C-alpha positions in Angstrom: -25.4 -69.6 -89.8 -25.9 -73.1 -88.4 -29.4 -74.1 -87.7 -29.1 -74.1 -83.9 -27.7 -70.6 -84.0 -30.7 -69.3 -86.0 -33.1 -71.0 -83.5 -30.9 -69.4 -80.6 -31.1 -65.9 -82.4 -35.0 -66.2 -82.7 -35.1 -67.2 -78.9 -33.1 -64.1 -78.2 -35.6 -61.9 -80.1 -38.4 -63.4 -78.0 -36.5 -62.4 -74.8 -35.9 -58.9 -76.0 -39.4 -58.3 -76.8 -41.6 -60.4 -74.3 -39.6 -59.4 -71.2 -40.1 -55.9 -72.2 -43.8 -56.4 -71.6 -43.7 -58.4 -68.3 -42.5 -55.5 -66.1 -45.8 -53.7 -66.7 -47.6 -56.9 -65.9 -45.8 -57.5 -62.9 -46.4 -54.0 -61.7 -50.2 -54.6 -62.1 -50.1 -58.0 -60.8 -48.4 -57.2 -57.3 -51.1 -54.4 -56.8 -53.6 -57.3 -56.5 -51.6 -60.3 -55.3 -49.0 -60.7 -52.6 -45.4 -60.7 -54.2 -44.0 -64.0 -53.2 -47.2 -66.2 -53.8 -47.8 -64.2 -57.1 -44.4 -65.2 -58.3 -44.3 -68.7 -56.7 -47.7 -69.7 -58.3 -46.5 -68.4 -61.5 -43.6 -70.7 -61.7 -45.2 -73.7 -60.0 -47.9 -73.7 -62.7 -45.8 -72.9 -65.7 -43.2 -75.5 -64.7 -45.6 -78.2 -63.9 -47.4 -77.9 -67.2 -44.2 -77.4 -69.2 -42.6 -80.4 -67.7 -45.8 -82.5 -68.4 -45.8 -81.6 -72.1 -42.1 -82.2 -72.5 -42.3 -85.5 -70.9 -45.3 -86.4 -73.0 -43.3 -85.6 -76.1 -40.5 -87.9 -75.1 -38.0 -85.7 -73.4 -36.0 -87.4 -70.6 -36.1 -86.0 -67.0 -32.8 -84.7 -65.5 -30.4 -87.2 -64.1 -30.0 -86.9 -60.3 -26.6 -85.1 -60.4 -28.1 -82.6 -63.0 -30.8 -81.8 -60.5 -28.5 -80.0 -58.1 -27.3 -77.7 -60.9 -30.6 -76.9 -62.2 -31.8 -76.2 -58.6 -29.0 -73.7 -58.2 -29.7 -71.9 -61.5 -33.3 -71.9 -60.8 -33.0 -70.4 -57.3 -30.6 -67.8 -58.4 -32.3 -66.7 -61.8 -36.0 -67.0 -60.6 -36.0 -67.4 -56.9 -33.8 -64.5 -56.1 -33.5 -62.7 -59.5 -37.2 -62.7 -60.4 -38.4 -62.8 -56.9 -36.6 -59.6 -55.8 -37.9 -57.7 -59.0 -41.6 -58.7 -58.1 -41.1 -57.5 -54.5 -39.4 -54.3 -55.6 -42.3 -53.5 -58.1 -44.5 -53.0 -55.2 -42.9 -49.5 -55.0 -40.7 -49.0 -58.1 -42.5 -48.0 -61.5 -42.3 -50.8 -64.1 -40.2 -48.6 -66.7 -37.7 -47.7 -64.0 -37.2 -51.2 -63.0 -36.5 -52.4 -66.4 -34.0 -49.5 -66.9 -32.2 -50.4 -63.8 -32.2 -54.1 -64.8 -30.5 -53.1 -68.1 -27.3 -53.2 -66.0 -27.5 -57.0 -66.0 -24.6 -57.1 -68.7 -22.4 -55.1 -66.3 -23.0 -57.7 -63.5 -22.5 -60.6 -66.0 -19.2 -59.3 -67.3 -18.0 -58.1 -64.0 -18.6 -61.3 -62.2 -17.3 -63.6 -65.1 -14.0 -61.6 -65.0 -13.4 -62.5 -61.3 -13.2 -66.3 -62.3 -9.9 -67.8 -62.5 -10.1 -68.6 -66.3 -12.8 -66.0 -67.1 -12.3 -63.0 -69.6 -10.6 -60.2 -68.0 -11.7 -56.4 -68.1 -10.2 -54.2 -70.7 -10.7 -50.4 -71.1 -13.8 -50.6 -73.3 -15.6 -52.6 -70.8 -14.5 -50.4 -68.0 -15.8 -47.3 -70.0 -18.9 -49.1 -70.4 -19.4 -50.0 -66.7 -18.6 -46.3 -65.9 -21.3 -45.0 -68.3 -23.8 -47.3 -67.0 -23.3 -46.3 -63.4 -23.4 -42.7 -64.5 -26.8 -43.4 -66.2 -28.2 -44.8 -62.9 -26.8 -41.7 -61.2 -28.8 -39.4 -63.7 -32.0 -41.0 -62.9 -32.0 -40.1 -59.2 -29.8 -37.0 -59.0 -32.6 -34.6 -59.6 -35.2 -36.5 -57.3 -33.8 -36.7 -53.9 -37.1 -36.7 -52.4 -37.8 -40.1 -54.2 -34.8 -41.6 -52.4 -36.0 -40.3 -49.1 -38.8 -42.7 -49.0 -37.6 -46.0 -47.3 -39.7 -48.2 -49.6 -38.4 -46.7 -52.6 -34.8 -47.2 -51.4 -35.8 -50.8 -50.5 -37.1 -51.4 -54.0 -34.0 -50.0 -55.6 -31.8 -52.3 -53.4 -34.0 -55.3 -54.4 -33.4 -54.6 -58.1 -29.8 -54.3 -57.6 -29.5 -57.5 -55.7 -31.7 -59.0 -58.7 -29.0 -58.0 -61.0 -26.5 -59.6 -59.0 -28.3 -62.9 -58.6 -29.5 -62.9 -62.2 -25.8 -62.4 -63.3 -24.5 -65.2 -60.9 -27.2 -67.5 -62.1 -26.4 -67.1 -65.8 -22.7 -67.5 -65.5 -23.3 -70.7 -63.3 -25.6 -72.0 -66.0 -22.9 -71.1 -68.7 -20.1 -72.9 -66.9 -22.0 -75.9 -65.5 -23.5 -77.6 -68.4 -26.0 -80.2 -68.3 -27.1 -82.8 -71.0 -30.8 -82.5 -70.4 -32.8 -80.7 -73.1 -32.7 -76.8 -72.2 -36.4 -76.6 -72.0 -36.7 -79.5 -69.8 -34.1 -78.0 -67.6 -36.0 -74.6 -67.5 -39.1 -76.4 -66.3 -37.4 -77.9 -63.5 -35.9 -74.5 -62.5 -39.3 -73.1 -62.5 -40.7 -75.8 -60.2 -37.8 -75.5 -57.8 -37.9 -71.7 -57.7 -41.8 -71.5 -57.5 -41.9 -73.9 -54.7 -39.4 -71.9 -52.8 -41.1 -68.7 -53.2 -44.5 -70.2 -52.3 -42.8 -71.4 -49.2 -41.5 -68.0 -48.3 -44.7 -66.5 -49.2 -46.8 -68.8 -46.8 -44.3 -68.3 -44.0 -44.7 -64.4 -44.3 -48.5 -64.8 -43.8 -49.4 -63.9 -47.5 -52.1 -66.4 -47.9 -54.5 -64.0 -45.9 -53.7 -61.4 -48.6 -54.7 -63.4 -51.7 -57.6 -62.1 -53.5 -58.9 -63.4 -56.8 -59.5 -60.0 -58.8 -59.6 -60.1 -62.5 -56.6 -57.8 -63.1 -54.4 -60.1 -60.8 -55.6 -63.2 -62.4 -54.9 -61.9 -66.0 -51.6 -60.9 -64.9 -50.8 -64.3 -63.6 -52.1 -65.9 -66.8 -49.9 -63.8 -69.1 -46.8 -64.4 -66.9 -47.3 -68.1 -66.9 -47.8 -68.5 -70.7 -46.0 -65.7 -72.3 -43.6 -64.6 -69.6 -42.6 -68.1 -68.4 -43.2 -70.6 -71.2 -42.2 -68.4 -74.1 -39.8 -65.9 -72.3 -37.9 -67.9 -69.9 -37.9 -71.0 -72.1 -36.2 -68.8 -74.9 -33.8 -67.4 -72.4 -32.5 -70.9 -71.4 -32.3 -71.9 -75.0 -30.5 -68.9 -76.1 -27.8 -69.0 -73.4 -27.3 -72.7 -74.3 -26.6 -71.7 -78.1 -25.2 -68.3 -78.2 -22.4 -66.2 -76.5 -23.6 -64.9 -73.2 -22.4 -61.4 -74.1 -24.9 -61.4 -77.0 -27.8 -62.9 -75.1 -27.4 -60.3 -72.2 -28.1 -57.6 -74.8 -31.7 -58.3 -74.5 -31.3 -55.3 -72.0 -31.1 -52.9 -75.0 -34.7 -53.4 -75.8 -36.5 -54.2 -72.6 -36.3 -50.8 -71.1 -37.4 -49.1 -74.3 -40.6 -51.2 -74.2 -41.2 -51.2 -70.6 -40.8 -47.5 -70.4 -43.2 -46.9 -73.2 -45.8 -49.3 -71.9 -45.4 -47.9 -68.4 -46.1 -44.4 -69.7 -48.9 -45.7 -71.9 -51.0 -47.7 -69.6 -50.1 -46.7 -66.0 -49.2 -43.0 -66.6 -45.6 -43.4 -65.4 -43.3 -40.6 -65.5 -41.2 -40.4 -68.7 -39.1 -37.3 -68.0 -36.3 -36.0 -70.1 -33.8 -37.1 -67.4 -34.9 -40.7 -67.7 -34.8 -40.5 -71.4 -31.2 -39.2 -71.2 -30.3 -41.9 -68.6 -31.7 -44.6 -70.8 -29.4 -43.6 -73.7 -26.3 -43.4 -71.5 -27.0 -46.8 -70.0 -27.5 -48.5 -73.2 -24.4 -46.9 -74.7 -22.5 -48.4 -71.6 -24.3 -51.8 -72.4 -23.0 -51.4 -75.9 -19.5 -50.7 -74.9 -19.4 -53.7 -72.5 -20.6 -55.9 -75.3 -18.1 -54.6 -77.8 -15.3 -55.0 -75.3 -16.4 -58.5 -74.6 -16.5 -59.4 -78.1 -12.7 -58.2 -78.4 -11.8 -60.6 -75.7 -13.3 -63.4 -77.7 -11.6 -62.2 -80.9 
């Protein structure tokens, strides 16, 4: 295996494990800090320090024409994708959030198939998409009361929109390549998205809701260092060196870690229905990945 692919594979493992833990941390953080400022401050601090270190090590800044593409990716992945997850986790348990977000590979494959030169759907991919939707249905079919609460419905809608924007940003990043170092590009994306979310937070009056309780600050520190620097940096590196269909399978591992941590730390529900739905969704993800591999074969 080429050296770059080995590094890309290690980066993918980082994403699988680290992002499985961040759902719990976000869930804790939004109980103490307003969502948009919480997310915005995270990415601004992470991006500023990351960019400074990379510049100090001699990495070149992006060219002017590359800044537009990096801004689009940052706003789609972090501003809309991550931002909507943070907002949704005010109401949605961390494990359930991760499980719903495991449908990201469906969004990536589905949207990519709509491109003029994109890979087209086959029977295996369609079967995987259907299984994934059926898994989501299993989660809620026995809990109508949950869906009757307006905030819960809003949270679920937010997560589904996050899936769309994360898929869109990932595909755009794949087809609009830039020559700048992937981690330098990631730091610019963090700064752009963080600034946008902070502006939204201030305009919504979130400044008056900011408090500096220890749990909120610890959550912020973890997300900046582990979730942003290691996790997002690894994701950007992985999608630059590995097939998108492989990278997207981080969704296999994230829900398992998030469901277990949510149950262990926050006493979130881990019912048989959710466990069955997890298996169904992950089988669907597996089928989508297998069908995508056949297209490339």
